[in-house]
mmCIF file as gemmi writes it, N, C-alpha and C atoms, coordinates in Angstrom:
data_model
loop_
_atom_site.group_PDB
_atom_site.id
_atom_site.type_symbol
_atom_site.label_atom_id
_atom_site.label_alt_id
_atom_site.label_comp_id
_atom_site.label_asym_id
_atom_site.label_entity_id
_atom_site.label_seq_id
_atom_site.pdbx_PDB_ins_code
_atom_site.Cartn_x
_atom_site.Cartn_y
_atom_site.Cartn_z
_atom_site.occupancy
_atom_site.B_iso_or_equiv
_atom_site.pdbx_formal_charge
_atom_site.auth_seq_id
_atom_site.auth_asym_id
_atom_site.pdbx_PDB_model_num
ATOM 1 N N . UNK Axp A 1 ? -138.552 135.449 36.262 1 0 ? 1 A 1
ATOM 2 C CA . UNK Axp A 1 ? -138.373 134.126 36.815 1 0 ? 1 A 1
ATOM 3 C C . UNK Axp A 1 ? -136.88 133.865 37.013 1 0 ? 1 A 1
ATOM 4 N N . UNK Axp A 2 ? -136.55 133.234 38.134 1 0 ? 2 A 1
ATOM 5 C CA . UNK Axp A 2 ? -135.158 132.894 38.423 1 0 ? 2 A 1
ATOM 6 C C . UNK Axp A 2 ? -134.741 131.634 37.679 1 0 ? 2 A 1
ATOM 7 N N . UNK Axp A 3 ? -133.472 131.59 37.333 1 0 ? 3 A 1
ATOM 8 C CA . UNK Axp A 3 ? -132.861 130.409 36.752 1 0 ? 3 A 1
ATOM 9 C C . UNK Axp A 3 ? -131.82 129.962 37.774 1 0 ? 3 A 1
ATOM 10 N N . UNK Axp A 4 ? -132.116 128.899 38.51 1 0 ? 4 A 1
ATOM 11 C CA . UNK Axp A 4 ? -131.32 128.503 39.674 1 0 ? 4 A 1
ATOM 12 C C . UNK Axp A 4 ? -130.421 127.325 39.322 1 0 ? 4 A 1
ATOM 13 N N . UNK Axp A 5 ? -129.155 127.428 39.737 1 0 ? 5 A 1
ATOM 14 C CA . UNK Axp A 5 ? -128.191 126.336 39.544 1 0 ? 5 A 1
ATOM 15 C C . UNK Axp A 5 ? -128.252 125.404 40.752 1 0 ? 5 A 1
ATOM 16 N N . UNK Axp A 6 ? -128.505 124.126 40.519 1 0 ? 6 A 1
ATOM 17 C CA . UNK Axp A 6 ? -128.503 123.139 41.601 1 0 ? 6 A 1
ATOM 18 C C . UNK Axp A 6 ? -127.1 122.55 41.702 1 0 ? 6 A 1
ATOM 19 N N . UNK Axp A 7 ? -126.42 122.723 42.847 1 0 ? 7 A 1
ATOM 20 C CA . UNK Axp A 7 ? -125.059 122.192 42.977 1 0 ? 7 A 1
ATOM 21 C C . UNK Axp A 7 ? -125.007 120.663 43.012 1 0 ? 7 A 1
ATOM 22 N N . UNK Axp A 8 ? -126.134 120.017 43.236 1 0 ? 8 A 1
ATOM 23 C CA . UNK Axp A 8 ? -126.176 118.557 43.275 1 0 ? 8 A 1
ATOM 24 C C . UNK Axp A 8 ? -126.45 117.963 41.897 1 0 ? 8 A 1
ATOM 25 N N . UNK Axp A 9 ? -127.36 118.572 41.148 1 0 ? 9 A 1
ATOM 26 C CA . UNK Axp A 9 ? -127.7 118.089 39.797 1 0 ? 9 A 1
ATOM 27 C C . UNK Axp A 9 ? -126.728 118.631 38.753 1 0 ? 9 A 1
ATOM 28 N N . UNK Axp A 10 ? -126.148 119.804 39.041 1 0 ? 10 A 1
ATOM 29 C CA . UNK Axp A 10 ? -125.177 120.389 38.129 1 0 ? 10 A 1
ATOM 30 C C . UNK Axp A 10 ? -125.78 121.098 36.93 1 0 ? 10 A 1
ATOM 31 N N . UNK Axp A 11 ? -127.01 121.558 37.043 1 0 ? 11 A 1
ATOM 32 C CA . UNK Axp A 11 ? -127.659 122.251 35.931 1 0 ? 11 A 1
ATOM 33 C C . UNK Axp A 11 ? -128.421 123.473 36.418 1 0 ? 11 A 1
ATOM 34 N N . UNK Axp A 12 ? -128.572 124.455 35.525 1 0 ? 12 A 1
ATOM 35 C CA . UNK Axp A 12 ? -129.469 125.576 35.778 1 0 ? 12 A 1
ATOM 36 C C . UNK Axp A 12 ? -130.875 125.136 35.397 1 0 ? 12 A 1
ATOM 37 N N . UNK Axp A 13 ? -131.832 125.442 36.275 1 0 ? 13 A 1
ATOM 38 C CA . UNK Axp A 13 ? -133.218 125.052 36.01 1 0 ? 13 A 1
ATOM 39 C C . UNK Axp A 13 ? -134.161 126.171 36.436 1 0 ? 13 A 1
ATOM 40 N N . UNK Axp A 14 ? -135.381 126.11 35.958 1 0 ? 14 A 1
ATOM 41 C CA . UNK Axp A 14 ? -136.4 127.104 36.273 1 0 ? 14 A 1
ATOM 42 C C . UNK Axp A 14 ? -136.742 127.063 37.763 1 0 ? 14 A 1
ATOM 43 N N . UNK Axp A 15 ? -137.023 128.224 38.331 1 0 ? 15 A 1
ATOM 44 C CA . UNK Axp A 15 ? -137.355 128.286 39.756 1 0 ? 15 A 1
ATOM 45 C C . UNK Axp A 15 ? -138.615 127.498 40.089 1 0 ? 15 A 1
ATOM 46 N N . UNK Axp A 16 ? -139.416 127.156 39.093 1 0 ? 16 A 1
ATOM 47 C CA . UNK Axp A 16 ? -140.622 126.366 39.325 1 0 ? 16 A 1
ATOM 48 C C . UNK Axp A 16 ? -140.298 124.978 39.884 1 0 ? 16 A 1
ATOM 49 N N . UNK Axp A 17 ? -139.063 124.513 39.701 1 0 ? 17 A 1
ATOM 50 C CA . UNK Axp A 17 ? -138.65 123.208 40.218 1 0 ? 17 A 1
ATOM 51 C C . UNK Axp A 17 ? -138.237 123.26 41.688 1 0 ? 17 A 1
ATOM 52 N N . UNK Axp A 18 ? -138.131 124.465 42.241 1 0 ? 18 A 1
ATOM 53 C CA . UNK Axp A 18 ? -137.57 124.65 43.573 1 0 ? 18 A 1
ATOM 54 C C . UNK Axp A 18 ? -138.585 125.252 44.54 1 0 ? 18 A 1
ATOM 55 N N . UNK Axp A 19 ? -138.301 125.093 45.825 1 0 ? 19 A 1
ATOM 56 C CA . UNK Axp A 19 ? -139.076 125.742 46.881 1 0 ? 19 A 1
ATOM 57 C C . UNK Axp A 19 ? -138.113 126.517 47.767 1 0 ? 19 A 1
ATOM 58 N N . UNK Axp A 20 ? -138.47 127.76 48.05 1 0 ? 20 A 1
ATOM 59 C CA . UNK Axp A 20 ? -137.705 128.583 48.977 1 0 ? 20 A 1
ATOM 60 C C . UNK Axp A 20 ? -137.867 128.004 50.377 1 0 ? 20 A 1
ATOM 61 N N . UNK Axp A 21 ? -136.783 127.914 51.135 1 0 ? 21 A 1
ATOM 62 C CA . UNK Axp A 21 ? -136.841 127.284 52.458 1 0 ? 21 A 1
ATOM 63 C C . UNK Axp A 21 ? -136.329 128.196 53.574 1 0 ? 21 A 1
ATOM 64 N N . UNK Axp A 22 ? -136.258 129.497 53.335 1 0 ? 22 A 1
ATOM 65 C CA . UNK Axp A 22 ? -135.898 130.426 54.406 1 0 ? 22 A 1
ATOM 66 C C . UNK Axp A 22 ? -134.451 130.884 54.376 1 0 ? 22 A 1
ATOM 67 N N . UNK Axp A 23 ? -134.12 131.664 55.372 1 0 ? 23 A 1
ATOM 68 C CA . UNK Axp A 23 ? -132.773 132.227 55.509 1 0 ? 23 A 1
ATOM 69 C C . UNK Axp A 23 ? -131.771 131.131 55.836 1 0 ? 23 A 1
ATOM 70 N N . UNK Axp A 24 ? -130.593 131.209 55.258 1 0 ? 24 A 1
ATOM 71 C CA . UNK Axp A 24 ? -129.531 130.231 55.496 1 0 ? 24 A 1
ATOM 72 C C . UNK Axp A 24 ? -128.613 130.689 56.639 1 0 ? 24 A 1
ATOM 73 N N . UNK Axp A 25 ? -127.863 129.749 57.17 1 0 ? 25 A 1
ATOM 74 C CA . UNK Axp A 25 ? -126.808 130.005 58.164 1 0 ? 25 A 1
ATOM 75 C C . UNK Axp A 25 ? -127.335 130.576 59.476 1 0 ? 25 A 1
ATOM 76 N N . UNK Axp A 26 ? -128.463 130.073 59.955 1 0 ? 26 A 1
ATOM 77 C CA . UNK Axp A 26 ? -128.996 130.506 61.245 1 0 ? 26 A 1
ATOM 78 C C . UNK Axp A 26 ? -128.522 129.499 62.294 1 0 ? 26 A 1
ATOM 79 N N . UNK Axp A 27 ? -127.689 129.942 63.238 1 0 ? 27 A 1
ATOM 80 C CA . UNK Axp A 27 ? -127.187 128.997 64.245 1 0 ? 27 A 1
ATOM 81 C C . UNK Axp A 27 ? -128.284 128.565 65.221 1 0 ? 27 A 1
ATOM 82 N N . UNK Axp A 28 ? -128.295 127.289 65.531 1 0 ? 28 A 1
ATOM 83 C CA . UNK Axp A 28 ? -129.25 126.761 66.512 1 0 ? 28 A 1
ATOM 84 C C . UNK Axp A 28 ? -128.81 127.175 67.915 1 0 ? 28 A 1
ATOM 85 N N . UNK Axp A 29 ? -129.757 127.337 68.83 1 0 ? 29 A 1
ATOM 86 C CA . UNK Axp A 29 ? -129.406 127.664 70.218 1 0 ? 29 A 1
ATOM 87 C C . UNK Axp A 29 ? -128.575 126.531 70.836 1 0 ? 29 A 1
ATOM 88 N N . UNK Axp A 30 ? -127.538 126.89 71.586 1 0 ? 30 A 1
ATOM 89 C CA . UNK Axp A 30 ? -126.67 125.881 72.198 1 0 ? 30 A 1
ATOM 90 C C . UNK Axp A 30 ? -127.351 125.166 73.36 1 0 ? 30 A 1
ATOM 91 N N . UNK Axp A 31 ? -128.137 125.888 74.151 1 0 ? 31 A 1
ATOM 92 C CA . UNK Axp A 31 ? -128.843 125.306 75.292 1 0 ? 31 A 1
ATOM 93 C C . UNK Axp A 31 ? -130.338 125.593 75.176 1 0 ? 31 A 1
ATOM 94 N N . UNK Axp A 32 ? -131.045 124.843 74.335 1 0 ? 32 A 1
ATOM 95 C CA . UNK Axp A 32 ? -132.454 125.154 74.098 1 0 ? 32 A 1
ATOM 96 C C . UNK Axp A 32 ? -133.324 125.077 75.341 1 0 ? 32 A 1
ATOM 97 N N . UNK Axp A 33 ? -132.987 124.216 76.284 1 0 ? 33 A 1
ATOM 98 C CA . UNK Axp A 33 ? -133.802 124.078 77.492 1 0 ? 33 A 1
ATOM 99 C C . UNK Axp A 33 ? -133.735 125.334 78.362 1 0 ? 33 A 1
ATOM 100 N N . UNK Axp A 34 ? -132.705 126.143 78.178 1 0 ? 34 A 1
ATOM 101 C CA . UNK Axp A 34 ? -132.519 127.341 78.991 1 0 ? 34 A 1
ATOM 102 C C . UNK Axp A 34 ? -133.099 128.605 78.352 1 0 ? 34 A 1
ATOM 103 N N . UNK Axp A 35 ? -133.655 128.487 77.149 1 0 ? 35 A 1
ATOM 104 C CA . UNK Axp A 35 ? -134.173 129.669 76.464 1 0 ? 35 A 1
ATOM 105 C C . UNK Axp A 35 ? -135.534 130.081 77.023 1 0 ? 35 A 1
ATOM 106 N N . UNK Axp A 36 ? -135.733 131.371 77.102 1 0 ? 36 A 1
ATOM 107 C CA . UNK Axp A 36 ? -137.039 131.899 77.503 1 0 ? 36 A 1
ATOM 108 C C . UNK Axp A 36 ? -137.996 131.798 76.309 1 0 ? 36 A 1
ATOM 109 N N . UNK Axp A 37 ? -139.272 131.982 76.573 1 0 ? 37 A 1
ATOM 110 C CA . UNK Axp A 37 ? -140.253 131.981 75.484 1 0 ? 37 A 1
ATOM 111 C C . UNK Axp A 37 ? -139.947 133.083 74.468 1 0 ? 37 A 1
ATOM 112 N N . UNK Axp A 38 ? -139.522 134.229 74.956 1 0 ? 38 A 1
ATOM 113 C CA . UNK Axp A 38 ? -139.19 135.337 74.061 1 0 ? 38 A 1
ATOM 114 C C . UNK Axp A 38 ? -137.997 134.98 73.174 1 0 ? 38 A 1
ATOM 115 N N . UNK Axp A 39 ? -136.973 134.356 73.749 1 0 ? 39 A 1
ATOM 116 C CA . UNK Axp A 39 ? -135.795 133.949 72.969 1 0 ? 39 A 1
ATOM 117 C C . UNK Axp A 39 ? -136.164 132.891 71.927 1 0 ? 39 A 1
ATOM 118 N N . UNK Axp A 40 ? -137.056 131.937 72.301 1 0 ? 40 A 1
ATOM 119 C CA . UNK Axp A 40 ? -137.523 130.934 71.342 1 0 ? 40 A 1
ATOM 120 C C . UNK Axp A 40 ? -138.285 131.606 70.209 1 0 ? 40 A 1
ATOM 121 N N . UNK Axp A 41 ? -139.129 132.547 70.546 1 0 ? 41 A 1
ATOM 122 C CA . UNK Axp A 41 ? -139.884 133.282 69.529 1 0 ? 41 A 1
ATOM 123 C C . UNK Axp A 41 ? -138.963 134.004 68.561 1 0 ? 41 A 1
ATOM 124 N N . UNK Axp A 42 ? -137.929 134.647 69.103 1 0 ? 42 A 1
ATOM 125 C CA . UNK Axp A 42 ? -136.951 135.33 68.253 1 0 ? 42 A 1
ATOM 126 C C . UNK Axp A 42 ? -136.268 134.341 67.31 1 0 ? 42 A 1
ATOM 127 N N . UNK Axp A 43 ? -135.853 133.19 67.846 1 0 ? 43 A 1
ATOM 128 C CA . UNK Axp A 43 ? -135.16 132.183 67.035 1 0 ? 43 A 1
ATOM 129 C C . UNK Axp A 43 ? -136.08 131.625 65.941 1 0 ? 43 A 1
ATOM 130 N N . UNK Axp A 44 ? -137.315 131.321 66.282 1 0 ? 44 A 1
ATOM 131 C CA . UNK Axp A 44 ? -138.215 130.664 65.331 1 0 ? 44 A 1
ATOM 132 C C . UNK Axp A 44 ? -138.813 131.599 64.281 1 0 ? 44 A 1
ATOM 133 N N . UNK Axp A 45 ? -139.101 132.845 64.661 1 0 ? 45 A 1
ATOM 134 C CA . UNK Axp A 45 ? -139.918 133.667 63.784 1 0 ? 45 A 1
ATOM 135 C C . UNK Axp A 45 ? -139.263 134.921 63.222 1 0 ? 45 A 1
ATOM 136 N N . UNK Axp A 46 ? -138.236 135.443 63.865 1 0 ? 46 A 1
ATOM 137 C CA . UNK Axp A 46 ? -137.66 136.699 63.397 1 0 ? 46 A 1
ATOM 138 C C . UNK Axp A 46 ? -136.452 136.443 62.521 1 0 ? 46 A 1
ATOM 139 N N . UNK Axp A 47 ? -136.515 136.969 61.305 1 0 ? 47 A 1
ATOM 140 C CA . UNK Axp A 47 ? -135.439 136.819 60.338 1 0 ? 47 A 1
ATOM 141 C C . UNK Axp A 47 ? -135.066 138.179 59.781 1 0 ? 47 A 1
ATOM 142 N N . UNK Axp A 48 ? -133.837 138.24 59.293 1 0 ? 48 A 1
ATOM 143 C CA . UNK Axp A 48 ? -133.401 139.474 58.636 1 0 ? 48 A 1
ATOM 144 C C . UNK Axp A 48 ? -134.138 139.586 57.308 1 0 ? 48 A 1
ATOM 145 N N . UNK Axp A 49 ? -134.334 140.775 56.846 1 0 ? 49 A 1
ATOM 146 C CA . UNK Axp A 49 ? -134.951 141.009 55.546 1 0 ? 49 A 1
ATOM 147 C C . UNK Axp A 49 ? -134.11 142.071 54.844 1 0 ? 49 A 1
ATOM 148 N N . UNK Axp A 50 ? -132.881 141.684 54.457 1 0 ? 50 A 1
ATOM 149 C CA . UNK Axp A 50 ? -131.944 142.694 53.963 1 0 ? 50 A 1
ATOM 150 C C . UNK Axp A 50 ? -132.254 143.167 52.544 1 0 ? 50 A 1
ATOM 151 N N . UNK Axp A 51 ? -131.827 144.346 52.289 1 0 ? 51 A 1
ATOM 152 C CA . UNK Axp A 51 ? -131.852 144.881 50.93 1 0 ? 51 A 1
ATOM 153 C C . UNK Axp A 51 ? -130.454 144.632 50.385 1 0 ? 51 A 1
ATOM 154 N N . UNK Axp A 52 ? -130.351 143.782 49.384 1 0 ? 52 A 1
ATOM 155 C CA . UNK Axp A 52 ? -129.038 143.449 48.831 1 0 ? 52 A 1
ATOM 156 C C . UNK Axp A 52 ? -128.767 141.962 48.982 1 0 ? 52 A 1
ATOM 157 N N . UNK Axp A 53 ? -127.526 141.612 49.246 1 0 ? 53 A 1
ATOM 158 C CA . UNK Axp A 53 ? -127.117 140.21 49.302 1 0 ? 53 A 1
ATOM 159 C C . UNK Axp A 53 ? -127.776 139.479 50.474 1 0 ? 53 A 1
ATOM 160 N N . UNK Axp A 54 ? -128.335 138.318 50.171 1 0 ? 54 A 1
ATOM 161 C CA . UNK Axp A 54 ? -129.025 137.517 51.176 1 0 ? 54 A 1
ATOM 162 C C . UNK Axp A 54 ? -128.72 136.049 50.906 1 0 ? 54 A 1
ATOM 163 N N . UNK Axp A 55 ? -128.397 135.292 51.956 1 0 ? 55 A 1
ATOM 164 C CA . UNK Axp A 55 ? -128.132 133.856 51.82 1 0 ? 55 A 1
ATOM 165 C C . UNK Axp A 55 ? -129.404 133.097 52.179 1 0 ? 55 A 1
ATOM 166 N N . UNK Axp A 56 ? -129.847 132.251 51.238 1 0 ? 56 A 1
ATOM 167 C CA . UNK Axp A 56 ? -131.133 131.565 51.371 1 0 ? 56 A 1
ATOM 168 C C . UNK Axp A 56 ? -130.956 130.063 51.214 1 0 ? 56 A 1
ATOM 169 N N . UNK Axp A 57 ? -131.891 129.318 51.791 1 0 ? 57 A 1
ATOM 170 C CA . UNK Axp A 57 ? -131.968 127.872 51.568 1 0 ? 57 A 1
ATOM 171 C C . UNK Axp A 57 ? -133.016 127.616 50.499 1 0 ? 57 A 1
ATOM 172 N N . UNK Axp A 58 ? -132.73 126.673 49.625 1 0 ? 58 A 1
ATOM 173 C CA . UNK Axp A 58 ? -133.676 126.254 48.601 1 0 ? 58 A 1
ATOM 174 C C . UNK Axp A 58 ? -133.732 124.736 48.588 1 0 ? 58 A 1
ATOM 175 N N . UNK Axp A 59 ? -134.859 124.207 48.134 1 0 ? 59 A 1
ATOM 176 C CA . UNK Axp A 59 ? -135.089 122.766 48.043 1 0 ? 59 A 1
ATOM 177 C C . UNK Axp A 59 ? -135.433 122.429 46.593 1 0 ? 59 A 1
ATOM 178 N N . UNK Axp A 60 ? -134.711 121.474 46.008 1 0 ? 60 A 1
ATOM 179 C CA . UNK Axp A 60 ? -134.961 121.074 44.616 1 0 ? 60 A 1
ATOM 180 C C . UNK Axp A 60 ? -136.049 120.008 44.612 1 0 ? 60 A 1
ATOM 181 N N . UNK Axp A 61 ? -137.29 120.46 44.597 1 0 ? 61 A 1
ATOM 182 C CA . UNK Axp A 61 ? -138.458 119.595 44.79 1 0 ? 61 A 1
ATOM 183 C C . UNK Axp A 61 ? -138.689 118.605 43.656 1 0 ? 61 A 1
ATOM 184 N N . UNK Axp A 62 ? -138.485 119.017 42.422 1 0 ? 62 A 1
ATOM 185 C CA . UNK Axp A 62 ? -138.767 118.11 41.306 1 0 ? 62 A 1
ATOM 186 C C . UNK Axp A 62 ? -137.503 117.509 40.707 1 0 ? 62 A 1
ATOM 187 N N . UNK Axp A 63 ? -136.369 117.739 41.328 1 0 ? 63 A 1
ATOM 188 C CA . UNK Axp A 63 ? -135.108 117.191 40.845 1 0 ? 63 A 1
ATOM 189 C C . UNK Axp A 63 ? -134.535 116.207 41.846 1 0 ? 63 A 1
ATOM 190 N N . UNK Axp A 64 ? -133.394 116.548 42.402 1 0 ? 64 A 1
ATOM 191 C CA . UNK Axp A 64 ? -132.671 115.649 43.313 1 0 ? 64 A 1
ATOM 192 C C . UNK Axp A 64 ? -133.294 115.573 44.709 1 0 ? 64 A 1
ATOM 193 N N . UNK Axp A 65 ? -134.227 116.485 45.012 1 0 ? 65 A 1
ATOM 194 C CA . UNK Axp A 65 ? -134.916 116.539 46.306 1 0 ? 65 A 1
ATOM 195 C C . UNK Axp A 65 ? -133.947 116.782 47.465 1 0 ? 65 A 1
ATOM 196 N N . UNK Axp A 66 ? -132.991 117.666 47.222 1 0 ? 66 A 1
ATOM 197 C CA . UNK Axp A 66 ? -132.002 118.011 48.247 1 0 ? 66 A 1
ATOM 198 C C . UNK Axp A 66 ? -132.026 119.518 48.504 1 0 ? 66 A 1
ATOM 199 N N . UNK Axp A 67 ? -131.599 119.887 49.71 1 0 ? 67 A 1
ATOM 200 C CA . UNK Axp A 67 ? -131.479 121.289 50.078 1 0 ? 67 A 1
ATOM 201 C C . UNK Axp A 67 ? -130.102 121.802 49.691 1 0 ? 67 A 1
ATOM 202 N N . UNK Axp A 68 ? -130.022 123.106 49.413 1 0 ? 68 A 1
ATOM 203 C CA . UNK Axp A 68 ? -128.752 123.778 49.156 1 0 ? 68 A 1
ATOM 204 C C . UNK Axp A 68 ? -128.948 125.258 49.45 1 0 ? 68 A 1
ATOM 205 N N . UNK Axp A 69 ? -127.87 126.017 49.419 1 0 ? 69 A 1
ATOM 206 C CA . UNK Axp A 69 ? -127.921 127.447 49.706 1 0 ? 69 A 1
ATOM 207 C C . UNK Axp A 69 ? -127.666 128.265 48.45 1 0 ? 69 A 1
ATOM 208 N N . UNK Axp A 70 ? -128.214 129.455 48.44 1 0 ? 70 A 1
ATOM 209 C CA . UNK Axp A 70 ? -128.057 130.381 47.328 1 0 ? 70 A 1
ATOM 210 C C . UNK Axp A 70 ? -127.731 131.756 47.902 1 0 ? 70 A 1
ATOM 211 N N . UNK Axp A 71 ? -126.762 132.45 47.316 1 0 ? 71 A 1
ATOM 212 C CA . UNK Axp A 71 ? -126.483 133.847 47.645 1 0 ? 71 A 1
ATOM 213 C C . UNK Axp A 71 ? -127.136 134.675 46.551 1 0 ? 71 A 1
ATOM 214 N N . UNK Axp A 72 ? -128.177 135.449 46.926 1 0 ? 72 A 1
ATOM 215 C CA . UNK Axp A 72 ? -128.979 136.176 45.94 1 0 ? 72 A 1
ATOM 216 C C . UNK Axp A 72 ? -129.151 137.626 46.365 1 0 ? 72 A 1
ATOM 217 N N . UNK Axp A 73 ? -129.12 138.529 45.403 1 0 ? 73 A 1
ATOM 218 C CA . UNK Axp A 73 ? -129.368 139.939 45.655 1 0 ? 73 A 1
ATOM 219 C C . UNK Axp A 73 ? -130.875 140.162 45.642 1 0 ? 73 A 1
ATOM 220 N N . UNK Axp A 74 ? -131.428 140.669 46.737 1 0 ? 74 A 1
ATOM 221 C CA . UNK Axp A 74 ? -132.873 140.843 46.84 1 0 ? 74 A 1
ATOM 222 C C . UNK Axp A 74 ? -133.383 142.05 46.061 1 0 ? 74 A 1
ATOM 223 N N . UNK Axp A 75 ? -132.493 142.896 45.585 1 0 ? 75 A 1
ATOM 224 C CA . UNK Axp A 75 ? -132.901 144.062 44.796 1 0 ? 75 A 1
ATOM 225 C C . UNK Axp A 75 ? -132.942 143.71 43.311 1 0 ? 75 A 1
ATOM 226 N N . UNK Axp A 76 ? -131.87 143.093 42.818 1 0 ? 76 A 1
ATOM 227 C CA . UNK Axp A 76 ? -131.756 142.792 41.388 1 0 ? 76 A 1
ATOM 228 C C . UNK Axp A 76 ? -132.166 141.361 41.05 1 0 ? 76 A 1
ATOM 229 N N . UNK Axp A 77 ? -132.332 140.515 42.061 1 0 ? 77 A 1
ATOM 230 C CA . UNK Axp A 77 ? -132.628 139.086 41.919 1 0 ? 77 A 1
ATOM 231 C C . UNK Axp A 77 ? -131.458 138.298 41.328 1 0 ? 77 A 1
ATOM 232 N N . UNK Axp A 78 ? -130.307 138.921 41.166 1 0 ? 78 A 1
ATOM 233 C CA . UNK Axp A 78 ? -129.133 138.226 40.636 1 0 ? 78 A 1
ATOM 234 C C . UNK Axp A 78 ? -128.677 137.163 41.632 1 0 ? 78 A 1
ATOM 235 N N . UNK Axp A 79 ? -128.435 135.96 41.132 1 0 ? 79 A 1
ATOM 236 C CA . UNK Axp A 79 ? -127.897 134.885 41.966 1 0 ? 79 A 1
ATOM 237 C C . UNK Axp A 79 ? -126.386 134.887 41.795 1 0 ? 79 A 1
ATOM 238 N N . UNK Axp A 80 ? -125.671 135.085 42.905 1 0 ? 80 A 1
ATOM 239 C CA . UNK Axp A 80 ? -124.218 135.143 42.871 1 0 ? 80 A 1
ATOM 240 C C . UNK Axp A 80 ? -123.586 133.756 42.9 1 0 ? 80 A 1
ATOM 241 N N . UNK Axp A 81 ? -124.21 132.844 43.663 1 0 ? 81 A 1
ATOM 242 C CA . UNK Axp A 81 ? -123.681 131.479 43.731 1 0 ? 81 A 1
ATOM 243 C C . UNK Axp A 81 ? -124.699 130.548 44.38 1 0 ? 81 A 1
ATOM 244 N N . UNK Axp A 82 ? -124.56 129.266 44.079 1 0 ? 82 A 1
ATOM 245 C CA . UNK Axp A 82 ? -125.298 128.185 44.733 1 0 ? 82 A 1
ATOM 246 C C . UNK Axp A 82 ? -124.247 127.242 45.299 1 0 ? 82 A 1
ATOM 247 N N . UNK Axp A 83 ? -124.494 126.734 46.512 1 0 ? 83 A 1
ATOM 248 C CA . UNK Axp A 83 ? -123.508 125.866 47.136 1 0 ? 83 A 1
ATOM 249 C C . UNK Axp A 83 ? -124.206 124.892 48.083 1 0 ? 83 A 1
ATOM 250 N N . UNK Axp A 84 ? -123.607 123.712 48.298 1 0 ? 84 A 1
ATOM 251 C CA . UNK Axp A 84 ? -124.238 122.687 49.143 1 0 ? 84 A 1
ATOM 252 C C . UNK Axp A 84 ? -124.367 123.138 50.598 1 0 ? 84 A 1
ATOM 253 N N . UNK Axp A 85 ? -125.319 122.548 51.307 1 0 ? 85 A 1
ATOM 254 C CA . UNK Axp A 85 ? -125.476 122.792 52.741 1 0 ? 85 A 1
ATOM 255 C C . UNK Axp A 85 ? -124.16 122.427 53.433 1 0 ? 85 A 1
ATOM 256 N N . UNK Axp A 86 ? -123.769 123.215 54.4 1 0 ? 86 A 1
ATOM 257 C CA . UNK Axp A 86 ? -122.541 122.954 55.145 1 0 ? 86 A 1
ATOM 258 C C . UNK Axp A 86 ? -121.313 123.6 54.536 1 0 ? 86 A 1
ATOM 259 N N . UNK Axp A 87 ? -121.387 124.011 53.274 1 0 ? 87 A 1
ATOM 260 C CA . UNK Axp A 87 ? -120.255 124.687 52.632 1 0 ? 87 A 1
ATOM 261 C C . UNK Axp A 87 ? -120.288 126.167 52.985 1 0 ? 87 A 1
ATOM 262 N N . UNK Axp A 88 ? -119.144 126.787 52.902 1 0 ? 88 A 1
ATOM 263 C CA . UNK Axp A 88 ? -119.066 128.227 53.169 1 0 ? 88 A 1
ATOM 264 C C . UNK Axp A 88 ? -119.276 128.991 51.867 1 0 ? 88 A 1
ATOM 265 N N . UNK Axp A 89 ? -120.025 130.079 51.924 1 0 ? 89 A 1
ATOM 266 C CA . UNK Axp A 89 ? -120.208 130.882 50.707 1 0 ? 89 A 1
ATOM 267 C C . UNK Axp A 89 ? -118.936 131.647 50.373 1 0 ? 89 A 1
ATOM 268 N N . UNK Axp A 90 ? -118.693 131.857 49.1 1 0 ? 90 A 1
ATOM 269 C CA . UNK Axp A 90 ? -117.53 132.663 48.713 1 0 ? 90 A 1
ATOM 270 C C . UNK Axp A 90 ? -117.904 134.143 48.643 1 0 ? 90 A 1
ATOM 271 N N . UNK Axp A 91 ? -119.203 134.439 48.622 1 0 ? 91 A 1
ATOM 272 C CA . UNK Axp A 91 ? -119.702 135.815 48.579 1 0 ? 91 A 1
ATOM 273 C C . UNK Axp A 91 ? -120.379 136.113 49.914 1 0 ? 91 A 1
ATOM 274 N N . UNK Axp A 92 ? -120.016 137.245 50.525 1 0 ? 92 A 1
ATOM 275 C CA . UNK Axp A 92 ? -120.656 137.648 51.777 1 0 ? 92 A 1
ATOM 276 C C . UNK Axp A 92 ? -121.008 139.127 51.713 1 0 ? 92 A 1
ATOM 277 N N . UNK Axp A 93 ? -121.82 139.576 52.652 1 0 ? 93 A 1
ATOM 278 C CA . UNK Axp A 93 ? -122.183 141.005 52.699 1 0 ? 93 A 1
ATOM 279 C C . UNK Axp A 93 ? -120.937 141.861 52.861 1 0 ? 93 A 1
ATOM 280 N N . UNK Axp A 94 ? -119.963 141.374 53.644 1 0 ? 94 A 1
ATOM 281 C CA . UNK Axp A 94 ? -118.735 142.15 53.861 1 0 ? 94 A 1
ATOM 282 C C . UNK Axp A 94 ? -117.969 142.315 52.566 1 0 ? 94 A 1
ATOM 283 N N . UNK Axp A 95 ? -117.863 141.25 51.748 1 0 ? 95 A 1
ATOM 284 C CA . UNK Axp A 95 ? -117.134 141.356 50.494 1 0 ? 95 A 1
ATOM 285 C C . UNK Axp A 95 ? -117.881 142.243 49.494 1 0 ? 95 A 1
ATOM 286 N N . UNK Axp A 96 ? -119.221 142.26 49.564 1 0 ? 96 A 1
ATOM 287 C CA . UNK Axp A 96 ? -120.028 143.123 48.691 1 0 ? 96 A 1
ATOM 288 C C . UNK Axp A 96 ? -119.828 144.589 49.063 1 0 ? 96 A 1
ATOM 289 N N . UNK Axp A 97 ? -119.793 144.883 50.366 1 0 ? 97 A 1
ATOM 290 C CA . UNK Axp A 97 ? -119.649 146.261 50.811 1 0 ? 97 A 1
ATOM 291 C C . UNK Axp A 97 ? -118.256 146.798 50.534 1 0 ? 97 A 1
ATOM 292 N N . UNK Axp A 98 ? -117.244 145.91 50.504 1 0 ? 98 A 1
ATOM 293 C CA . UNK Axp A 98 ? -115.875 146.329 50.239 1 0 ? 98 A 1
ATOM 294 C C . UNK Axp A 98 ? -115.66 146.639 48.765 1 0 ? 98 A 1
ATOM 295 N N . UNK Axp A 99 ? -116.486 146.059 47.898 1 0 ? 99 A 1
ATOM 296 C CA . UNK Axp A 99 ? -116.308 146.231 46.443 1 0 ? 99 A 1
ATOM 297 C C . UNK Axp A 99 ? -116.743 147.597 45.959 1 0 ? 99 A 1
């Protein structure tokens, strides 16, 4: 079981209090009216499924009821950091590969 730090509540809590909300940092299309059906399908349904560091969105359902991001290793389940929506992560795949 994961022990997730909520950057809004300021505490580590059991993952049972949270809901996974998908991949983080996905840019929205700039001109949605100009997208083809195939491009819309790619945007809505296709996500990376990396082995290693992955940035995810989580929702604190039984706490503050706010969304935030988590940088988590999908192999070891280690959480590297939790940070508010809109903030930049301090850990990235590039920094992991350089280490």
